[in-house]
Residue, then its C-alpha position, 0 to 999 in steps of 0.5 A: m668728739s665721738l663718744p667712742y674716739a673719747i673713749w679710744k683718746n683716753i686709753k693709755k696704750d702703754g704695756f702692763v709691767k710683768s716681772p719675770f720669776a723663776a720657774l714655778r713647778g707644781i703650781l696646783r689649782h686653787c679652786g675649779v674653773a669652769m670651761e670658758i670662764v667669763h668674768r663679771s665686771p661692775f662697769t662693763v658695756s658690750a665690745l660696741f663700746i670699746d673703739g671707734q673702728r666700725s665694720t658691718v656685719n649682715g647690713q648691721r654696723i657693729i664697732g670694735f670688731a676690727r680691733l678685737a681683731t687684731e688684739a688691740f682690744y687687750c691694752a694695759v693700762q699705766t699705773l697710777t693712783f686713783c687720785k691720779i686717774i680721776k684726776k686726769g679723768r683717764t680711768l674707763f670705770l667713770l666712762f664705763a659707768l656713765a655707759a651704764f648709767l645710761r643704759p635706762f634712758p633713750a638714746y638721743t645723742a648722735s650715737a643712737q645706735l650705740f646707745s641702743l646696743i649699750r640699752d638692750s645689752k646685759v651688765s654684770g659684774n662684782i667688787w671684790a677685796r681681801g685684807t691679810e696680815d702676815l701671822r708672824h712677823d719673822e723677818p725685818y722687810e717681810d710684807t706684814r699686810t696686804f691689800r687687793n681690791k678688784l673690780f670688774l665689768e661685763g657687758k653682753a649682747q646678743i647682735e644677731e641670732h647667731i652673733r654674740m659679743v662680749a666685752s669686760v674690764m678690770s681695774d687690778y689694785l694690789w698693795f703691800h706693806n713693808d719696810g717700804s710700801r708700795d702699790d700696783l693699779s692696772t686697769e685692762m680690757f679683760e675679756g673682748y671677743v665676737e662669736f658666730s655660731e651656728q648648728k654645725w660650728d661655731i668661731r669666737a675671735g679676742n680675748q678670751i680664757v678657754r680651758w681644755g681638760k676635765a680635772d678640777e684643781i691640778s689639771p695638767v692639760d689646761n695650759l692656755n691661760p697664763q696666770d697672775l701669780r704675783e700673790s703665788i697660788t693664794s688667790r682662786l684660780e678663776d682670779r689668777k687666769l689671764p685671757v689671752f687674744m685668740l682665736r678658737a673654732r670648734y666643729f661638732l660631729s655626730e661622734g665627738t667636737i673637733e677644736g683648734i685655737y690659734k694665738p698670734h700674741f704671746r702673754s707670760a704669767k704675770t710674776e715678780f723677782f724683787g719686792s715681796d714676800w712671793a717674788t723669787l729674791k723675795h726683797l734682796k734690794t731692800q735687806v742689802s740697802h739697810s745693810t751695814a755689812l756690805s760696801q757701798a758698792l756692793k750694794d749699789y750693784l746689788t740695788g741695780l740688778e735688772i731684768r731684761e726680757k726677749e720680746y716675741s713680734t706678732g707673727l707666724e713664727n711666733g704663734e701659737a696653735g692647738l687642736r683638740f679632739t673631744g668625744t663620749v663612749g657610754n658614760l665616759d667623755y674623754g678628749i686629746s689634745y696637742l699644743y704647741t705653745r710658748n711656756p709663760f714661766p720666764f726662762i732665766e738664760s743668764f744670772p749676772i752672779k755666776n760661781i754660785n750653789v745656793s739651796s733655795p733662792s732666796a736673799e740669805a743664801l744669795l747673800g751668804q754665797l757673794a764671797q766667792a761669787q763672780l760679779l758681771d755688770e749685765d742683766i738677768i737676761v730672760a726668755y720664753e721658751r717654745n715648748q709643747v704639750i700632748g694631752a689626754e683627758v677623761e671623765t666619768t661616774l661610778g655610782l655616786f661618785g664622779i671620776r676625772g683624770e688627765a695626764a700630759y706630756m710636755t717638752d721643755q718645762v722651766f726649772l730653776k737650778n742651784d745657780l739662778t739659771s734655768t734649765g728646760k726638762h721634758i715631763l710626764h704629769y698625770v693626775l687623777g680625782i675622785d669627787r662626791t656630794f654626800t648628805n646634809d650638803w657636805y662636798a669631798n674632792l680628792q686628787l692624787y698627781q705625780r710627776k717624772i722629770f726626764s734627763y733629771d739635773d741635780r741642780i734643780l731647785f725645789d722639784h724632784e725627779f720623780e714626784s707625788g702629791l695630793f689635793l683635798r677639798i672639803n665644804k660643807t654649807l649649813f642654814h639653807d646655804k648662808l654660811r658656807l665652811n670649806l677647806d683645801s689642802f695640798y700635801n707633796l707625798t715626795d718632801n712633806g710640804f703642805y699648804l692649807n686654806p680654811e676659810v669659812e663664807l658668809r652668804y647672809v645678804d643676797n650678792l653679797s659674801i664675806f670670806a674669813g681664812l687662813n693660808i698655811f705653808d709648811g715644808k723644809a725651806d729647799t721645797f716649793l712649799g716650804n719656801y713660803d714658810r714664813n709667809d702664813q697669813g689671816y685674810l678677811a675678803v667681801r665680794f659683792s654682785f650685781 
């Protein structure tokens, strides 16, 4: 059995678990992100290593391209414990670790070309882990602790002068400790693509993360990749971005660059409806199962609520496409774009509990409405609606300041109503930001955003017809960059909700960073940030890169 076939044989292809979530609007970008993020991971080999399928380019055998071209390159892995994975030998990490181990050795095996490619590839990665502690134990079934661990491995191989391949794998373990602890482990191919480039054009095909827009933390134009929001906005943006299979082509002109993308498959955001402090209905099922006031029949009904998502087949009718032009006039960089896509946030078409009018999507609010509610024997029906985005972006400098701005007109954005179903509304969202690096290693970044919802519905929860907000980031490095102090903050000028994330980063040892910080939410219960008011947490994290 060949090594590529052995890997293919051991990959679980049963799809990752994703749960729908009510519309999350006004998601701020937790931190800046490069124009094209390349995630690093600890046990990477090149894309050549992923599949036994082969194709030929310019007479050179290339393994895995066919798989890239069909997005079979992306796969989710069955959720198992580490012990089970190790026992069954199905973890990719062991295989990638083996590949990394073999890199320094000559290729004596039958797959000499494969190992030669592995040997010549560039491998990098990182290991990241974070533990949190809830600062106030003020709810009976809340998550008192969480632990998350990510392992990334990335390999890059220059096949020929104009052909480059990238592949990465990621393991993501998330553990919640509450009345009934639960965990979730997924291992998946992350970014993996092949890129052909010439002087006038380039084409990239495969799983990738591509960013449009020039603004930093809040970016209305950046809509190509969904996010992992299972811990809301407490993870950094680069950790929340999810790769999507797409074809991207760019053509370089003297006046600017024309860029087109096509996504044949839809991928939703990772959200949850039940079972955590960040889920839409949080710990409703746990709370109901422990209730002494509810009848057993009502308990069975509420704990038996299930999500049913609509599926979207692969094909032109379900594909997503976009076009962007970027150029420069004087010292002004600008861009305009159009995206025909599908909203990654779940649209709740039908909620089985009727005749309710909640002030927030909380378990307490829903249980308080049961007396007059009508209970239907149905699932929660979730769809992902089509929408279009017309965007514009600019970036320039003014003296020592950087100026960035974006505006986007978006159709059919998803908003949650007080009957726990969704509605789609057109919006205009724009942001203007300014940043500067000061002397003595101080840095500040300030953004102002405003958003208008057209044909506003008074039944919408959290989101206002017209809303304004500020984002501020300040950081300072000390002791020759060994210590970094950072503060990210968001303030909603319309409802006074706010989020604070002070953090200390210690970088005393090369390639090793240790973080300590707080996630503080505050606001009224019927506001987006106030809904997480009881989720304040402290955390300690570590990241090792290689």
